[in-house]
C-alpha positions as a printed Julia matrix, in Angstrom:
520×3 Matrix{Float64}:
 -55.73   36.06   66.32
 -53.43   38.65   64.56
 -50.6    37.62   66.74
 -50.93   34.04   65.64
 -50.65   34.88   61.98
 -47.59   36.78   62.69
 -46.12   33.92   64.62
 -47.02   31.65   61.71
 -45.31   33.87   59.21
 -42.18   33.98   61.14
 -42.09   30.1    61.5
 -42.23   29.76   57.75
 -39.52   32.29   57.13
 -37.31   30.37   59.66
 -38.17   26.73   58.57
 -38.26   26.96   54.91
 -34.74   27.89   54.44
 -33.57   25.03   56.62
 -35.2    22.46   54.22
 -33.77   24.17   51.26
 -30.17   24.18   52.7
 -30.73   20.47   53.72
 -31.78   19.75   50.1
 -28.9    21.65   48.64
 -26.47   19.84   51.11
 -27.91   16.41   49.94
 -27.37   17.29   46.33
 -23.82   18.47   47.17
 -22.82   15.35   48.74
 -24.38   13.24   45.9
 -22.19   15.08   43.41
 -19.21   15.11   45.24
 -18.64   11.39   44.42
 -17.86   12.57   40.77
 -14.95   13.97   39.06
 -17.11   16.57   37.06
 -20.95   17.33   36.76
 -23.14   19.54   34.7
 -27.01   20.01   35.33
 -28.7    19.22   32.17
 -32.2    19.49   33.54
 -33.51   20.6    36.95
 -32.68   17.89   39.28
 -30.85   15.74   36.55
 -27.04   15.84   36.27
 -24.52   14.84   33.74
 -21.55   13.24   35.65
 -18.12   11.99   35.03
 -16.1     9.41   36.83
 -12.83    8.22   35.63
 -13.27    9.59   32.41
 -16.58    8.0    31.84
 -19.96    9.77   31.62
 -23.17    9.07   33.22
 -26.46   10.46   34.5
 -27.8    10.94   37.91
 -30.65   12.55   39.82
 -30.03   15.06   42.69
 -30.96   12.42   45.29
 -28.3    10.11   44.08
 -30.32    7.73   41.94
 -28.4     6.48   38.94
 -30.18    7.03   35.62
 -27.11    6.08   33.34
 -24.06    4.51   34.82
 -20.75    5.84   34.36
 -19.67    3.89   31.46
 -20.06    5.87   28.4
 -17.51    8.02   26.38
 -20.23   10.73   25.9
 -23.68   11.53   27.03
 -25.66   14.07   25.06
 -28.2    16.72   26.07
 -31.65   15.6    26.88
 -34.47   16.41   24.43
 -37.96   17.67   25.13
 -39.36   14.3    25.47
 -36.74   13.13   28.08
 -34.61   10.95   25.62
 -30.9    11.45   25.39
 -28.16    9.68   23.28
 -24.95    7.92   24.75
 -21.91    6.78   22.93
 -19.87    3.8    24.0
 -16.63    2.6    22.15
 -17.96    4.35   18.99
 -21.47    2.91   19.25
 -24.54    5.06   19.93
 -27.55    4.32   22.13
 -30.52    6.07   23.61
 -31.77    6.34   27.36
 -34.78    7.96   28.68
 -34.66   10.14   31.89
 -36.72    7.53   33.68
 -33.7     5.19   33.62
 -34.99    3.0    30.87
 -32.85    1.86   28.08
 -34.65    2.67   24.87
 -31.86    1.6    22.43
 -28.91   -0.27   23.4
 -25.37    1.31   22.52
 -24.87   -1.05   19.65
 -25.46    1.07   16.55
 -23.37    3.11   14.29
 -25.77    6.03   14.14
 -29.13    6.89   15.48
 -31.42    9.66   14.37
 -33.68   11.62   16.53
 -37.35   10.44   17.22
 -39.77   11.53   14.58
 -43.58   10.55   15.05
 -42.44    8.0    17.61
 -39.98    6.44   15.42
 -36.08    6.63   15.68
 -34.16    5.33   12.46
 -30.93    3.37   13.46
 -28.15    2.08   11.41
 -26.15   -1.04   12.13
 -23.33   -2.54    9.82
 -24.52   -0.15    7.13
 -28.15   -1.25    7.25
 -31.08    0.73    8.46
 -34.06   -0.08   10.77
 -36.45    1.64   13.17
 -37.05    1.66   17.04
 -40.2     3.09   18.61
 -40.37    5.24   21.76
 -40.98    2.18   23.98
 -37.68    0.56   22.8
 -39.03   -2.0    20.51
 -36.88   -2.72   17.53
 -40.02   -2.44   15.31
 -38.01   -2.81   11.9
 -34.83   -4.74   11.91
 -31.6    -3.39   10.44
 -31.73   -5.24    7.11
 -32.5    -2.57    4.65
 -30.24   -0.51    2.39
 -32.76    2.4     2.61
 -36.23    3.19    4.19
 -38.28    5.99    2.79
 -40.59    8.07    5.08
 -43.95    6.47    6.1
 -47.17    7.42    4.24
 -50.66    6.16    4.77
 -49.19    3.54    7.31
 -46.5     2.05    4.8
 -42.86    2.91    3.96
 -41.03    1.86    0.96
 -37.82   -0.14    1.48
 -34.66   -1.19   -0.39
 -33.36   -4.68    0.43
 -30.49   -6.27   -1.67
 -31.23   -3.82   -4.42
 -34.81   -4.67   -4.6
 -37.71   -2.56   -3.68
 -40.86   -3.4    -1.38
 -42.98   -2.05    1.44
 -43.3    -2.55    5.15
 -46.03   -1.32    7.55
 -45.85    0.34   10.82
 -45.37   -2.83   12.78
 -42.33   -3.7    10.6
 -43.92   -6.49    8.58
 -43.16   -6.79    4.74
 -46.59   -6.28    3.35
 -44.96   -6.2    -0.21
 -41.71   -8.37   -0.28
 -38.73   -6.4    -1.57
 -38.6    -8.37   -5.11
 -39.0    -5.63   -7.51
 -36.58   -3.31   -9.38
 -38.97   -0.55   -9.05
 -42.41    0.37   -7.52
 -44.01    3.57   -8.57
 -46.56    5.61   -6.5
 -49.97    3.89   -5.74
 -53.01    5.39   -7.47
 -56.45    4.35   -6.92
 -55.14    1.36   -4.94
 -52.69    0.05   -7.63
 -49.09    0.73   -8.49
 -46.97   -0.05  -11.6
 -44.04   -2.45  -10.94
 -40.83   -3.31  -12.86
 -39.49   -6.88  -12.22
 -36.83   -8.62  -14.25
 -37.14   -5.7   -16.85
 -40.98   -6.22  -17.3
 -43.75   -4.15  -16.22
 -47.01   -5.11  -14.39
 -49.34   -4.03  -11.44
 -49.7    -4.76   -7.7
 -52.51   -3.82   -5.35
 -51.9    -2.52   -1.9
 -51.69   -6.05   -0.34
 -48.85   -6.63   -2.84
 -50.8    -8.96   -5.18
 -49.81   -8.98   -8.68
 -52.94   -7.85  -10.36
 -51.11   -7.75  -13.72
 -48.34  -10.18  -14.18
 -44.85   -8.38  -14.92
 -44.78   -9.75  -18.45
 -44.86   -6.66  -20.47
 -42.14   -4.46  -22.21
 -44.51   -1.5   -21.59
 -47.89   -0.54  -20.48
 -49.66    2.66  -21.33
 -51.99    4.49  -19.24
 -55.38    2.94  -18.55
 -58.57    4.65  -20.18
 -62.09    3.52  -19.73
 -60.76    0.2   -18.16
 -58.22   -0.66  -20.93
 -54.61   -0.01  -21.93
 -52.21   -0.63  -24.69
 -49.39   -3.01  -23.72
 -46.16   -4.37  -25.63
 -45.97   -8.21  -25.42
 -43.15   -9.99  -27.05
 -42.8    -7.24  -29.61
 -46.58   -7.2   -30.32
 -49.06   -4.41  -29.28
 -52.13   -5.82  -27.59
 -55.03   -4.36  -25.46
 -55.49   -5.53  -21.75
 -57.99   -4.89  -19.21
 -57.38   -4.01  -15.55
 -56.7    -7.52  -14.61
 -54.13   -7.86  -17.39
 -56.6   -10.02  -19.45
 -56.05   -9.89  -23.25
 -58.86   -8.0   -25.25
 -59.85   -8.7   -28.82
 -59.45   -5.36  -30.22
 -57.88   -4.79  -33.41
 -54.52   -2.82  -33.27
 -52.08   -1.39  -35.69
 -48.75   -2.98  -35.34
 -46.8    -0.52  -36.98
 -47.01    1.35  -33.77
 -45.48   -1.46  -31.87
 -42.5    -1.43  -34.1
 -42.0     2.28  -33.81
 -41.88    1.75  -29.94
 -39.13   -0.84  -30.03
 -35.83    0.64  -28.54
 -33.64   -1.18  -31.28
 -34.4    -2.35  -34.63
 -32.11   -5.18  -35.85
 -30.84   -4.72  -39.35
 -29.75   -7.57  -41.46
 -27.49   -5.63  -43.83
 -23.81   -5.07  -43.02
 -21.71   -2.14  -43.09
 -18.13   -1.67  -42.13
 -15.46    0.69  -40.48
 -12.2     0.92  -42.56
  -9.22    2.38  -40.82
  -6.33    3.13  -43.15
  -2.99    4.62  -42.2
  -0.51    6.75  -44.32
   1.13    3.5   -45.66
  -2.25    2.14  -46.94
  -2.62   -0.3   -44.07
  -6.36   -0.77  -43.26
  -8.24   -2.19  -40.35
 -11.89   -3.22  -41.17
 -14.64   -3.48  -38.68
 -18.12   -4.72  -39.79
 -21.15   -2.72  -38.51
 -24.83   -2.6   -39.38
 -25.26   -0.15  -42.41
 -23.07    1.46  -44.94
 -19.42    2.04  -44.95
 -17.11    4.45  -42.78
 -13.48    5.04  -43.7
 -10.93    6.64  -41.36
  -7.67    7.91  -42.83
  -4.44    9.31  -41.3
  -2.7    12.21  -43.06
   0.02   13.88  -41.15
  -1.42   15.76  -38.39
  -5.11   15.45  -39.68
  -7.62   12.65  -39.48
 -10.25   12.24  -42.21
 -13.5    10.3   -41.74
 -15.59    9.45  -44.62
 -19.16    8.19  -44.1
 -21.61    6.58  -46.62
 -21.25    4.6   -49.95
 -21.36    5.16  -53.64
 -21.7     8.87  -54.58
 -23.31    9.86  -51.07
 -20.22   10.22  -49.11
 -19.56   12.82  -46.36
 -16.12   13.58  -45.37
 -15.18   15.18  -41.77
 -11.75   16.24  -40.72
 -10.35   16.11  -37.27
  -7.13   17.58  -35.92
  -4.93   16.15  -33.25
  -5.99   17.52  -30.02
  -3.87   18.72  -27.14
  -4.32   16.98  -23.98
  -5.67   19.02  -21.14
  -6.14   17.36  -17.63
  -8.48   18.06  -14.77
  -7.07   19.19  -11.57
  -7.28   22.93  -10.96
 -10.59   23.94   -9.19
 -12.23   24.36   -5.91
 -12.98   21.25   -3.82
 -15.35   20.69   -0.95
 -15.5    17.26    0.78
 -16.45   15.12    3.72
 -13.49   14.46    5.83
 -12.88   11.58    8.07
 -10.36    8.68    9.22
 -10.35    5.02    9.55
  -8.64    2.52   11.58
  -6.07   -0.01   10.53
  -8.91   -2.49    9.53
 -10.36    0.18    7.09
 -13.53    0.88    9.0
 -14.49    4.19   10.67
 -14.7     2.37   14.09
 -11.85    3.65   15.97
  -9.67    1.65   18.45
 -10.09    2.28   22.21
  -6.96    4.59   22.26
  -8.4     6.73   19.76
 -12.13    7.03   20.9
 -11.49   10.63   22.09
 -10.97   11.47   18.26
 -14.56   10.28   17.47
 -16.12   12.68   14.88
 -19.2    14.44   14.23
 -19.23   13.21   10.65
 -21.85   15.55    9.25
 -19.77   18.64   10.34
 -16.31   17.52    9.33
 -14.99   18.65    6.01
 -12.21   19.57    3.64
 -11.85   22.72    1.41
  -9.38   22.88   -1.18
  -7.94   25.25   -3.89
  -6.03   23.43   -6.72
  -4.2    26.47   -8.38
  -1.56   24.88  -10.47
  -1.71   22.28  -13.08
   0.53   20.27  -15.46
  -0.79   18.27  -18.38
   1.31   15.77  -20.42
  -0.24   13.94  -23.28
   0.75   10.31  -23.79
  -0.83    9.79  -27.33
  -1.95   12.0   -30.57
  -5.67   11.76  -29.86
  -5.17   13.66  -26.61
  -7.4    11.3   -24.67
  -4.78    9.85  -22.32
  -2.22   11.78  -20.27
  -0.59   12.45  -16.91
  -1.75   15.36  -14.59
   0.11   17.02  -11.83
  -0.01   20.2    -9.89
  -0.22   21.88   -6.55
  -2.99   22.62   -4.3
  -3.79   23.69   -0.77
  -6.29   21.7     1.39
  -7.75   22.93    4.7
  -9.3    20.19    6.61
 -11.6    20.69    9.83
 -12.3    17.53   11.98
 -15.3    18.2    14.42
 -14.74   16.16   17.44
 -17.86   14.83   18.8
 -16.75   14.3    22.66
 -15.61   16.82   25.5
 -11.86   15.83   24.77
  -9.56   18.41   23.97
  -6.4    17.21   22.06
  -3.15   17.98   23.49
   0.33   16.26   24.34
   1.24   14.67   27.49
   4.22   14.89   29.7
   6.15   12.48   27.25
   5.18   14.21   24.02
   2.6    11.82   22.93
  -0.62   12.79   21.51
  -3.41   12.67   24.31
  -6.33   14.8    25.62
  -7.72   16.52   28.41
 -11.33   15.98   29.52
 -13.06   19.55   29.45
 -15.38   20.18   32.64
 -17.33   22.95   30.55
 -20.07   22.83   28.36
 -18.4    22.55   24.98
 -20.33   24.07   21.94
 -17.66   23.05   19.21
 -14.58   21.24   19.25
 -12.49   21.01   16.33
  -8.97   19.83   15.12
  -7.82   21.72   11.84
  -4.69   20.9     9.35
  -3.5    22.72    6.24
  -1.52   20.74    3.71
   0.11   21.49    0.33
  -0.69   18.7    -1.92
   0.89   17.44   -5.1
  -0.72   14.58   -7.15
   0.42   12.55  -10.06
  -2.7    11.15  -11.96
  -3.21    9.07  -15.03
  -6.31   10.58  -16.74
  -8.34    8.99  -19.6
 -10.99   11.15  -21.37
 -13.83    9.53  -23.07
 -14.9    11.06  -26.44
 -18.42   11.8   -27.16
 -18.82   13.28  -30.84
 -16.29   16.26  -31.26
 -15.86   16.59  -27.4
 -14.42   14.81  -24.44
 -16.61   15.74  -21.47
 -16.34   12.56  -19.49
 -13.05   11.64  -17.76
 -11.72    9.46  -14.89
  -8.16    9.54  -13.54
  -6.32    7.96  -10.59
  -2.87    7.92   -8.91
  -0.77    9.0    -5.94
  -0.97   12.11   -4.0
   1.78   13.58   -1.35
   1.35   16.47    1.02
   3.41   18.87    3.41
   1.65   20.21    6.44
   1.95   23.98    6.9
  -0.46   24.37    9.74
  -2.39   22.61   12.52
  -4.49   23.94   15.55
  -7.23   23.06   17.95
 -10.13   25.38   18.33
 -12.81   24.79   21.25
 -15.97   27.18   21.78
 -17.87   27.03   24.96
 -21.43   27.27   25.61
 -21.31   28.75   29.17
 -20.18   31.93   31.17
 -17.42   30.16   33.22
 -14.44   31.45   31.32
 -13.4    32.42   27.73
 -15.77   31.86   25.14
 -13.07   30.15   22.84
  -9.71   28.76   23.19
  -7.24   28.08   20.2
  -3.97   26.14   20.46
  -1.52   25.86   17.62
   0.62   22.85   17.62
   1.66   19.79   15.53
   0.1    17.41   17.8
   2.49   14.95   16.38
   0.47   14.98   13.06
   2.9    13.95   10.13
   4.55   16.72    8.25
   4.64   14.61    5.31
   1.94   12.32    4.03
   1.14   10.21    0.94
  -1.85    8.41   -0.42
  -3.86    7.66   -3.36
  -6.6     9.5    -5.34
  -9.38    8.89   -7.79
 -11.35   11.5    -9.71
 -14.23   11.22  -12.24
 -16.3    13.81  -13.73
 -18.18   15.63  -16.5
 -16.75   18.9   -17.83
 -16.05   21.33  -14.91
 -17.76   19.01  -12.25
 -15.96   15.99  -10.9
 -16.06   13.76   -7.87
 -12.94   12.78   -5.94
 -11.97   10.46   -3.29
  -8.51   10.42   -1.29
  -7.13    7.62    1.0
  -3.86    8.35    2.69
  -1.54    5.34    3.19
   0.48    7.02    5.97
  -0.91    7.47    9.5
  -2.4    10.76   10.41
   0.08   10.92   13.58
   3.69   10.09   13.7
   4.63    6.33   14.61
   4.19    5.45   18.32
   3.31    9.14   19.2
  -0.39    8.88   18.5
  -3.37    6.58   17.32
  -3.06    4.45   14.09
  -5.64    6.28   11.93
  -5.56    7.11    8.11
  -7.15   10.23    6.87
  -9.76    9.92    4.11
 -11.96   12.32    2.2
 -14.71   12.19   -0.6
 -16.32   15.16   -2.15
 -17.0    17.29   -5.22
 -14.89   19.49   -7.23
 -15.72   22.52   -9.52
 -12.99   23.17  -12.15
 -11.71   26.73  -12.76
  -8.95   28.05  -15.25
  -5.8    27.79  -13.08
  -2.21   28.26  -13.81
  -1.37   25.42  -16.3
   2.22   25.0   -17.01
   1.49   22.8   -20.17
  -0.11   25.72  -22.0
């Protein structure tokens, strides 16, 4: 008996490695068909064939055919995203197509739902691959109590978890539900709906106060009334002076006028409701008289020097568009597909020159100098380079990439026409637009790897055929030190016939600081 156990143990030691070797040999023979392969899960491999990505099992079964530009890592539930010609999709490790590669953006599954975007409109898929909510909404809020608020063509409504519109998007606003009812705004009038979307109180009121003891005050055609919870009028006396105090505007029948008089006695009169306002110019000073008869007040204003808004720190999202003005890149530029959320620009505008164009100091030209550092975060495993002919091209990495970025640095100089909008004694609002030019002073690529197969990161400094000089248009608008900006370059990112035809764009926010102003 003891000898039999010994023989059995020796048999296991000899035979089991043979099975392991056979299994490994089978896997190796399967993967030899492909140019590259990465194990993304035990027994599951991301593979590359002719620069296209796919997924196979270790036994050779094809989960995803090699026809995609990128295949991302698998998540804990067995789902993974794919990218084909700039369009995203989702597969399951079972091989089932959950979401076809037809969408501009796909979010991760959350509580069994994945939000998708197509042509700028939002919808939802479930885990089974059913398009539960079609891509027709401008916005979809989170589901609560089995329903979600949606925005469609500028109007608000509600859908349920089956995608049905339980409350049609027909309202300017729907407030939160309380006790089974929600306040609504439709065509500028207020009412109430129930959870099924029935208008329990028709939207015919200018305002409805909170309900107490089953009744509420409401403003109907300028008259204060009492209504019940069904919108029925109640025969309860009410003081109408309260209604008059509630009106936003009171129309006056008396006429006032503004009189503008220059140094030579010429006047311009503008009629307004009320008394009289006279504006007189005297040299460099402006006098404003308000009132009639003996009750006049005089204010003196001096001409203000125009001071533009350019110096400051800028932070924005960076991207590029194709010749048709969309972010859908042509096939020859698909290797430059971006991770939009992680591509940004950082700028420091340190020099400014302001030229006023009129005495009030509200309109003028603004120029200056700034430095802009832009990082484009590439989404695919494609490392930008130059081919043997000197044209911009790429190499496909066979390593697991953590980050892949292309960085440029430019010195920029704008010429903007700025208009400042007075409010009282100040001009905090402003808007400007014009042209901008730039000179490239640096560019490089940097790749960080997420493996132990070689150097952890690689950096290559090169022009990659990126233009030395560029030009475009810029718009800016803001309030005091905070402003929003947008830039669109009319020159291509790469030199003609040496790289893809794409155009850099950026939008962001700027915080004004006191820089070097040559006009002071």
